[in-house]
N, C-alpha and C positions, 0 to 999 in steps of 0.2 A: 511685570509684577504679577501678572495670571501665570505665567508659566513658571516663575519661581515657586508659587503657592502648589502649581499641578504636580512639579518635581519632589516637593516635600511631602505633598499628600502620597505620590506613589512609593517613595520611600517608606514612609510609613505604613501603608498597606504591604509592602514587600516584607517589612520588619515583623508586621503580625502575621503575615502567612507564614513567615519562616518560625515564628514563635509557636504559630498553632500547630504546624507539623511538626515542631520539636516536641511539642506537649504530647501529640498524638503517638509520636514515636517511644517518648519515655514511659507512657501509661501502657503501651503495648509491650516494650521492653520487660516492664515491670512484671507484667502478667505472664510473659513466657517463663520470667524467673520463677515463678512459683509452680510451672510444670516441671516434670521429670524431664531431666537431660535437655531441657531447652535453651538454656543459657549459652551452652557451647555453639549451638547453631543459630540463634537469634540473628546474626548480620548476615549468612549466608540465606536463610527462609526470607529476610525481609528483602534481600537484594533479588528475588527473583519474581516478586509480585509488585503489583500497584495496589496503593493503600485506598479504601473507601472511609471517609470518615463517618463516626458512630453516629453524629446527627444526621447525615445522609439517610441513614437506614430507619431512623427514628421518625422522620417524615415522610414516610412512604405514602401516606393516604395524602400528602399535600403536593405529590408532584404530577397527578392526572394520571397515574397510573391505575388500571383496573385489576384489583386485587385477586379478583375471581378468575384471573387466566396466567397460565405460567408465565414468567418473563426472565431475561437473564440476568444473574446477580454477581456482584464480585463483592465477597464479606471478609473482612478480619474479624472473627467471631470473640465473644466477650473473653474467652480464655487463651486468644492467640492463636487458635487453629484459623485457616484460611480456605475458603470455598470459593470457586467460580464454576457458573454452570448455570442450568435452568431451575428456577425457584417457583415454588408455588405453597401458598397458605403457609408461610412460616417455614417449609420443609424444601430440603432438595428435591426434584422431580424432573426426572428427564435424564438428560447427558449432564454429568458434572464431574468436576476434580475436587477431591477434599484432601488437604493437607495438614496432619498433626504436628503439633510441636516439637514430638519426640522423632520426627523423621518419616512415620507410616504415611501412606499415600493410597487414596483409592481414586482411580479413574473408571468411569463406565456410567451404568445405567442405574436411575433410583427411582424410587415410587414412594412418595409420602415419606420421606425422610429414611427409607430402608434401601439398601443395597439390594436391588431385586433385577436380574436378568444378566447381561455379560459384562464382564469388568476385569480389572486388574487392580490387584493389591499389592504394595511392596514395601518390605521392611527396611529399617535403617541399615540391616546386616547385609543387604543385596539380596535377600531372599524375596521371590515373587511368586504369586499365584495368578494364572491368567485362565477365566473360564466362566463358568456360570455361578450366579449367587442367588441365594433365596431367604429373603428375611435377614439379612446381615451374614448369614452363614456360606462358606464354600458349600456348594451344593447343586449337583449335575456334572457335568463332564468337564475337566478342568486341567491345568497343568500347574505342576508346584515345582520349583527350582529353589533349591537349597543354596545357602550361602556358600557351602562346599563344594557345589557343582552337581550334586545328585539332583536327580529329576524323577518325578512320578507323573505319568498321564494315564488319567482313567476317571473312574467314577467315585464322586464325593458324596456323602450325607451327612449333614451338620457338621462340617468341619473335619469329618473322618474320612479315609478311604474306606470305600464300601460299595462291592459290585468287583468288574473285572477293571485291572489296570497292569502298567508296565513300569516297572521302578529301576532305572539305572542308579546304583550306589557310586558314591565317589571314589571307592578304591576299585572301581572295574568290574565288580558283581552285577547281576541283575535278576529280575524275578518278574515273571509273566505270568499272571494268574487271578484267582479270587482272592478279595480281601472282605474282611468285617470287621466295623468297627476300629479300623486303623491298624490291622494286623493280617498278615496272611494267614487266611484260612479257607478252605475247600480245597479245589484241585488247582495245582499251579507247577510252574518249571522255574527253578534256581540254579542259575550257572556262576561258578566262581570265576575268577579273573584267569585261574590256571586252565581252564576248560573242563574241569569236573562239574557234572550236573546231578540234579535229582529232579526227577519228575513223580509227582504223586500227591498224598493229600497232606493238608497242614492245618493245624491248629494253634491260635494265639501265637502266630509268628515263627512256629517252630514245626520240624517234620514230624508229623503225627498221622497214624493209619498206614494204609497200603501205600508203599511208593517203591521205586528203584533208584539206586544212585550209582552212577557210572563214572568212573574214573579214566582218564586218558590214557594209561598204560594198558587198560582193556579188562580191567578187574571189574566186577559187577555186585552189588548187593540186591536181590529182589525179596522183598517181606514186609514185615510190621514194624513201625517205628513210634517211639512214644519220647516226647520232650527232646526231639532232635537227635534221638539214638536208637538203634537196631533194639527192638524189645518185643520177643514173641517169637512165631515161627517166621523162618527167613532161610535163603539159600545165598550163599557167597561163592561166585564163580571167579577163579582166577584166570589169568591170561593165558595158562599153559594148558587150560581144559580141566584141571581138576576142581572140584566144590565140596563145600560142607554144606550139610542140611542138618537143621535142628532148631531146639529153641535158644534163643539168643537173650543175653541180659549182660548189663556192664558188671553185674557181680558175677565172679568166677564160680561161685557155689551154686548158682542158678544155671549157669551154662551148661547144656547137653546136647550131642549130637552125633553126627556121623560123618567122616571124612572120605571122600572117593577121590583117589590119586588119578591120574593121567597116564597114560603111556609113558610120557616122557618124564614121569616124576623121577626125581632123585630122593636119596636118603633125607636131605636137609628140608626137602618140602613136605615128607612123612611126618617130621617133627613140627610142622607149622601149628603155630597157637592162634585158635580164633581169637581171642582178645587182642591180637594185634590189629583187628578192625578199629576197635576202639581205640588203641593206644599210638597206632602209626597211621592207618589209611584214613583216620577221620579227625585226627589230630588238628588239621588245618580247615576243616568243614565248619567254620562257624558262620551262623548267618548275620550278615552287617545290620546292625541296628540302625534304625532310621534317625535323622536329625530332629531334635526337638524343638518344636516351635515355642517363641519366646512369648509372644502374644496372639490370640486368634483374631481374625477381623471382628467376629461377634463382640468381643471384648471391648472394641474400641469405642469411646464414647464421643457422640457428636454433641456439640456444644449449639443450642438452638435459642436464637433471639427471640424476644417477647413479641407476640402476635401484635401488630398495630391496631388487630381489633379488641385487644384487651384494656386499653385505655391506660398502659403504661404503668410504671410503678411496681409492676409485680416482679418477683424474682426469678431471674432467668432459670430456666429448668434445664437439667441434663440428659441427654438421650443417648442411648448407645447406638450404633450404627445399623442394628435391626428394628429400631425405631421405640423401643422400650424408654418411657419417661420417668425419670424420679420425681416423686411428688413433693420433694423439699421438706419432709416433717422431721421433728427431733424425734430421736430413738432413746429408749431406754439402754443402758448400758449392758452388754452381753456378752458373751464368749461361747466359741461353738467348736467342740473338738471334732475336726473334720478328718484329719490324718491320724492314724493309730500312734499313741505317744507324742501327738504335736498340738498345742494350743494354737488357733488362729485366730487373732484379735479382728473381729468382723465392725468393730466401729459402733456409734451411738445408735441406738434403735428405740421405739417408742410406738405409740399407738395412733392407728387412725383416728381422726374427728368424726363427730357424728354426721358433720357435713360430707366428709369423704366417703363413710358408708353409705350414706344417700345417694350420694353420686354413683357408687358401684351398682347401686339398685334400683336405677332409676326407670328401669324398662316398665313400662305401662302395665299394670295389672299382676305384678310379681308382689307377693305379700316382703315387708321389708322385716330381715331377722335383727335379732338381737347380736351383739359382739360374742363371738364364739367365745368359750374358756376351755382348757385342757381339763380333763377329768380330775378330781382330787386324789392325789397319791394314796398308794394302797400299801397295806403290808405286805412283805412276799408271799407269793403263792403259797399254799399248801400247808400241810400240818406235819411236822417231822416225826418219822416213823421211830420212837425210841424204845426202849425195853419196857414191857408194859402195853404198848399198843396192841390193840387186837390184831394187827396183820404183822407183828414184830418178827414171827418164824418163817411167814411167807416171805418176807422181805429177804431173810437169812437164807432161805432155800433157792430162792431166785439168784442171790448174789453168787452163793457157792454154784449153781450150775453155770452162771455165765462165765465164771472163772474157769470152770472146767472145761465147757465148749471152747472159748477163745484159747485157752492155754494149750490144748492138746495139741501133740504135733500131727502135723499133717503135710502131706506132699504138697509141691508148688504148685499151685491152681494155675491154669491157663484160661484165659477170659473164654475160650470156646469150649462150653460143656457139653458132655454127651446126654441124651435125651434121659439116659438112666438116672441121671441126677436129680431130674425133677419127677421122678416117679413118686406118687403119694405114699407109698410104702418104704421111701427112703426115708427110716427113722432111727435113730439110735436112743435106747433106754440106758439108764446108769442110776444104779442104786447107791445111796448116800446112808450108809448107817453111820449112828451118831459115834461110834469107835473108830469109824474110818475103814478104808479097805485099800487092796491094792493099788487102785487107781484113784480114789477120793480121800480127803483130808478129813480127820476127827472134826466133829462140830458140836456146837451147843444145842441146836435144834432136835427136834424128833426125827425119826427115820423118814425119807421120802424117796421117792423115784422120780427121775429127771428124764424128760425128752426133748429130744432136738429133732425139728423136721427139717429136711432137704438141708442138711449142715453144710454141704459143699457149695450149695448154690447162693446161701446166704454169706458164707466165707467170702465166695467171689464177687458178691453185691458188696460188701464191705470193701475190698480191694478196689472194685469199681469206684467207689464213693471215696478213695483214698483215705481211708479211715484207718489210723494206726492201731494194732490190737493192743499195745500196752496202755495207749491212751484211752480206748474203748473199756478196757477193763476198769482203769483208774475211776474214770468217771462213774461206772454203775457199781463198782464192786469196791471201791476205795473205804478210807475211814469215816467218811461222812454218810450219814444215812439218807436215804432216799425221803421225799416228801409227797404224801397223799394228798390230792386235791380235795376240796371241802365236801364236794358232792358228785354222785355217780352222773355220768351223763344220760342222755335220752334213753339210751338202750340198755341201761342198767350196768355199763361196764366203769370200771374203777381205772382212775389215771394217777401214774405215780410221775415225778419229776426227779431226775438225778440233780446234787446239789449244786453242780455248774450249770444247770440249765442247759445242757445239751441235747439231752435225749429224755423222751418220754415213753412210758411203758404203759400199755394199755392191758386190762384184761378182757377177753374175747369170748363169745359164744362159739361151739363146735361148729355151727354153720358158717361163721365168717372165716375160721380156719380152714375149712372146706374150699371156702370160695377162692382165698388166697393161694392155696395150694393149686387149684385148678387153674388159675390165670398166672401162675407164677413162671411159665416159659414166656408167654408174651409179654408179661411185666421186664422180666430181666433183658429179653432182645430190645424193649422199648428203651430202657435206660442204656444200652449199649449203643443205639443208634442215634438218640437225641441227649445231649449232655443237658440242655436247657429245658428237661421236661419239668412240669409243675406238678407231677404228682408226689405224693408223700413217698418218702424214703424209708424203706422198710430194712432192718438190720439184722432182725433174727425174730424166729418164730419157735416157742418153746411151751413146755408143759410141766407143772409140777403136779404129781399125785400123791398126796397125803395119806399115810397109812392109818387104818383104823377101819371101823365098823362103816363108815360113809364112803370110804374110799374116792374123797372128794378130789376131783381133777380140776385144776386152774390154768388156763391158756393164756399166755402173754404174747404180744408182739411189742417189739421196739422199734420205735420211731424217731426220727429228727425232730427237735424242737424248732419251728418256723421263726419263733419269736427270739432265740438266744441272739442276743446283739449287744454292742455296747450303746446302743441308741435306747433311750426311753420309749417304749411303745405307748402313746397317748391314747389312739382310738384303735378298736378291734371290730371287724365284722365280719359275720358269717353269712356268705350270699349264696342263694341257690337259684333265683329268678323266679320265686313264685311267692304269692303273697298271704295266702291262707295261714294265719298264726305267725307270721314271720315279722313279729315285733317284740321288742323286750318291755314286758310291764314294769318299769321303773321310772320315775320321775328323775327328770336332770339332776337333781341334786344327789340322787341316791347312785347316778353312774360313776364307776371308779375307772381306773385306765385298765383293770383286768377285765371289765363287763365286756361279754360277746354280744355285740349288737347285731340286727339282722336286717333283712332287704327293707322292710317299711320305715327303719332307724337311718338309712343311709340318706344322708344329705351332701354328697360330693359327686362329682365326676373327676376322673383321674386322667390327666394329660400327660403322655409319655413322649420322650423325644423319637424322631421318625424312625431310626434304626430299631429302638427297642420296640416301638409300636407294632412294626411289621414284624418281628421277631415273636412279639407275643399272640398276634393274631396267628401265624402259622402253627404255634406250639398249642394254643388252646384247641386249634382244629384237629392236631394230632392227638392230644392226649383224649379228647373227646371221642374220638373215633376207635381208640382202643377201648375205652369204656363202653362205647356202645356195642362193639364187638364181642365184649365179654359178658353182655347182660347186665352191666352196672349201672344203677341209678341212686338217687338221693345223696349225691356227692354235694360238694358246695366249695366255694372259694374263701378261703381264710384271708383277710386283709388286716394288715396291720399298718399303722401311719404315726409316723415321728414327726412332729411339726418342728421346722426348723427355728421359727422366729416365736418367741412366747415372751411377753413382758414379765416384770418381776411379779404382779400380782396375778399372774396365770391367764391374761387374756391372749388369745391367739392374734398374731400381727399379720394382717394381709400383705401380699407383696404388689398390690395395685392390679387393675385391669391389665395393664402393659407388662406385669412381670417383673417390673423394676421398683426398688424402694430404697434406692441408695439418698444418703443424705448429703450434703457438701462437708459435713464434719468428718466424715471417714469413711474408708470402702466397706464394702460388705460382700459376702460371698453369694454373688448372684447366678441365676441361672447359666450365663455365659462364662462364670468362673468355674460352674461344674464342668465345662466342655473341657477346659483346661486339665481338670482332673482325671477326667475319663483318659485323657492322652497319657497319663501317668502310668506306667506297668504296674507300680506298686499299688495305688489306687485302683486301678483296672482289676487287679487280680482279687479285690474285695466284692466287686460289683458283679453280679449276676442277675439274669432273669429273675426277676422275684425275690432277691435278697440285695438289700443296701442300695435302692435304686433312686436316684434322685428323679423327682417328678414334681408336677404341680397339680394341686386339687382345687378344683372350682366349685365354690358351696352353691348348692341348690336349694330351692325352697318347693313345699308343693302348695298348691292352690287349697283353698278350703273346701273347695268342692271336688277335689281329687284326692282325697287323704289315702287312698289305697293303689294310687298310682306309684309304679315301682321307681320311676326315673323323675326326679324333680325339675323344675324351671331353673336355668342357670342363671346366677345373679352377676357374673363377671368379677365376683369376689373371690381373689387367687391367694393360694396359700404354697408356699414352698415346704416340701414334704421329702422324707425319705420313706420308702414303700418296701413291705414285705408282704409276699402274697404267695399261695399254693393250693392246690387242689385235695383236699382231704375227704376222710370217709369214702373210701372207694372200694369197701367191701360189702355194700349191701346189694345182694343178688334180687332180680325182679321176680322173687317166688311166689309161691301160692298166696302167703299171707299179703303181700304187697299187692297182688292184684284183687284179692277180696277188698284192702283198704281201699284201693282205687275206685272199684264199683260202689262199695256203700258211700263214700265222700261225694261221688259224682253226683249221686242223687240229691245231695243236699248244699252243694256248692257248684260254682263254674269249674268244671274239669280243667281248665287252664290255669286255675291259681292253686291247686293242690301240688306237694310234692310227690306222692306217689302215682307216677304215670309210666309209660312204656319207655323203655332206655334210649329208644330213637327218638321219640318226641321230647323226652327229658333233655338230651344232649343238645337238640335243635333250638329248645326254649332258653337252656343255660346260655350258650353261645350267644343267641342273639341279646342276651341279658348283658352279658359282659362286653359285646361289643357298642353296646348303647352307653355305659358307664365308664369305658376305656376309650379315649380318644388321642388322636394324632396332637402333637404339639405343633401350632402353627407360628 
C-alpha cells in the first residue's frame, strides 16, 4: 500500500514538475515573442541553455549566499535574454556571456553591468568584433569582421575607427593608415585589387590633399587632390617618359598646363587629352565604402532583475550595455526632427518627479535647484530695414557693392596665394553714380564710393569655405531686406542679419579693419591648415564712402552666423573666463531665447564624446596660439544650446544621472542612438566641431558663499543637447587703450577677474576656463 502511495506521489510530482516547466517555457516564449525577431529563434536559443526558475532568483537572500561578493549566475532575464557568468549586486561583473533574443551576443569582461575590458561581440548577420571595450563601446584596439568578409584591425574610439588601422575590403581592396571618426583621414595607403595604389592625404574617406597615385602600367600622378580627384597643381607622368604639368580640374574650362613629350613620343601622344586622367585612368579608382553596422554594442539593452535589497514589487529597470538605466517614468508625447526632412517618433516623455530631482542633487552641501525651463519664445531678431528707415540707403549701397564685388569676373583663384594679395594697399575703389556707369548699374540711392579690401583673399576664402557665389549674393542682395539688430554692441558697432539668417554684417572701426588686414595672412593659412577651427569665418571686408560734406566712411565685415540652424537655440552664452561684470542683469522671467548670458550666468558643464573632446582640446589650443601670436585679446566663446527634450509646458526633461531616460512605452533617441547617426554619412556631413554637435549638459549650481565662482558644482542632472559654439570678437588688439584699461582696473579689482589683460595671460586663462566647462563623456 505504501509503495502504491509512493508511486502515485512520484507521478504527481513529475506531473507538477512538467506542468511547472511547461509554464516557465510558455511564459518565456511569450516574452520572446514580444522582442524583435525572437520568435523564429526561440527554440534554438532555448535548446542551448539551461533554465533557472524565476523564483530561484527572487529568493537569492534565502539561499545562504553573501550578496556582497561576486558569484556565478545563470539567468533567464525578464525579457527573455540569457546571461551566464559572474554576477555582483544585480549586475554582470567579471567574466560573462550575454545572449540577446535577437541573436546578438557578448562574451567577455564586465564591470558593474558595463562591458569593460576585452570581449567579443557578435551579430546575427555573422559579423564580429573582438578586442577592447570601454563603457559599452568598442574602444581601444580591436578587430571587426563584417558579414561580407571585410576586416578592420586597429584603433577604435566610441564605436568608431579612430587612429591607425588596417582595413581589408570584401572586394580585395585594402587601406592602411589613419582614421578619424570612422573615415579615412590623415596619411594612408589604399591599394585596389588590380594593383593600382594611392599614397597620401585623406579627408572624410576620400583622397584629399597632397598624394601620389601609381598605376600598374607605370603611369603616375603627383599633386593635390580634392573629393577623390586631382584638383590643383600636379604632374602626370606617363610610362613612356612624357609628362604633363599644370593646374588640374575635372571642369575642362579650369584645366590648364603644359605637355612635355618624350623622345619616343609619336603624333598620337602629342594629341593626348589630360581629361583622360578623369575619364579613363581614374574611372575604376573608387574607394570601397565600409559595411554599415546594423546596431552598435552600446545600443543593446541589458535587462536587469530587481535587486534583492529592494524589497521586491518594483518595476524591472532596463539598462543599456554601458550601464545606463531607464528610470521608468512616463513621458509627454513629443516628436523630434533629427534628420533633414524626416520625422522620428521618439515615444512618450514626461518630467522627472520632485523625488527624482532630489535624488539627482543628493550630494551633501549642493543647493537643490528648481526645475529648469526653456526661455520664453521671442519674436524674430531685428528690425527690417524698409524704405524710410534711417539706414535704408546704406543697406542699398551695401547690396549694390556686394553684387558688384562678387559678380565681377575674375581669374580662377588657386588656394596658393602670393604675398602681394595680402598687401594692405591691395584695395579696389569703385564709384557708383545714381545714373550708372560702364561698370555699375543705375540705382535709387545717392552717389557713393565702394572699396574692397584684399578682394582676391576674400574671394579665395569664400571658395575655401565652399560658399557658392550665387547663393552668397542671393542671401545678401536678394529681394528680402536686411534686419538691423535692436541695439549696437558694446563697441558701438551695428549688426545686420540677412533674411535667411546665414550671414551677419557688422560695422567696424578703422582700427579693427587694420587688425584684420594685418593678421589676414596668418588667418588665411590657419583656415587652410585646420578645417575644424572655431574662429569666426570672415567672407568680405568692405567700405562705403558717402558723398557730401562729411565724406562719412562706413566699414563692414561679413561673417557667418553661428546660430543659423533648423534647431531652436534655447540658451546662448558669451564666455570669456573672467568674472568682473560678466553677468546679465535680468531676472529669469525676462530672459528670452535670444538673450546673451555671460560667465556668471553659466549653470552647465558640457560633456562631449571622447573623439570630439580630444579634437576640441587640440583646436582650442591651436586657435588660441594664433590669437596670442597676433596680440589679440578680449575674444570669447559663443555657445548655443538646443535642448532635445522639452515638455509641453516648457520644462526641460533631464536624461537622468546615467544618461538614459527610456520608458517601456516606446523608444527614444538616446546617446547610443546618436552613435548610430554619427556613422551615417548623410548625418555626419552636417555635424562638425561646434556645429550640430550632440552632447550632454550637466547642470551646475553655485554655493551661496561662492557667487563669483566661474564653475559651479555639478549636480548629476543631465540634459541631451545639440551644441553650437565658436570663438568670436577676434579683432581686439592689445593696444594702448587696453593697456591703460588694464592698469586702471587692476587698482580697483582683482587683476585675474578683468577682461583687459595681456594676450598671453588672456589665452591661458581662456583655455583653462574652457577645459573646466568642457569634459570628456565617460
